[in-house]
N, C-alpha and C positions, 0 to 999 in steps of 0.2 A: 850350556849357555845361559848365563843369568837372565832372570826375568826382568825385562825392559822397565816395567812399572815399580818394580822392587829397586831397581838402580836409580830410578828418578826419584823416588820416596828416601833412599839413603841420601842421595845428594842434598835433597831439600834439607833434610835435618842437619846435615854437615854445614849447610850454608847458614843454617841459624846459629850454630856453635861457633862457627870461624871467627865472628867479631872477638870472642873471648881467646880464643887462641891467638889471634894477631895481636890482642892487647898486651899478651906476654911476650911477643916477639916469635911466636910459632905458627903452624899451620898445619893442615893435614891433606893428603891426596887419597882420593878413592882409587883403590888399585882393581879390584875385582870383587863381585858378590857370587860366592860358589856354595850351594846347599846351604843358603842361610847364613853363612860364616863372610861377614864383611871383613875384607883385607884392606888395611890402610896403612899408607905410609906417612910418618909423621916427619915434617919438615922445620926447618929453621931451628929457633931454641928448644922446640918440643923433642927435636931428635937427640938432643944430649941431656935433656933435663931429667934430673934423678926421680921426679914426680911424674914422669911421662906416663908409666904404668898405670899409676892411680888416674890420670887424666882419660887415659883410653878405657879403662875399664868403668871406673865409677862416673865418670861424665858422658864420653861418646857413647860406650856401649849401653848404659842406662838409657840413655834417650833414644837410641835406636830400637832398642827392646820394645820399650814403650809405645813409639810411634809407628814403626814398620812391622806390619805383619810378616811372620816367616823369618826375620832375623833371630838367630839363635846365638851369636857369638861375634865378637870382633877381634881380629888378630892384627898384630902389627907385623908389617913386612919391611924387609930393609932393603 
């Protein structure tokens, strides 16, 4: 069972990043947080964008690692 506080913190960070994703026609959905691994589903343009892995790792993962204690990795789920 994921830590409720961690889920809320992850969602807050995603909400801050969302305008940048929406600007490019994409979005992301928080699926789960399990053992510090955040599982995200990329939506819209992000789902088929060749740069989505970079967005996921360099953008979203970096922000979550910096801002949410306990996050160790971000994984994309389909």
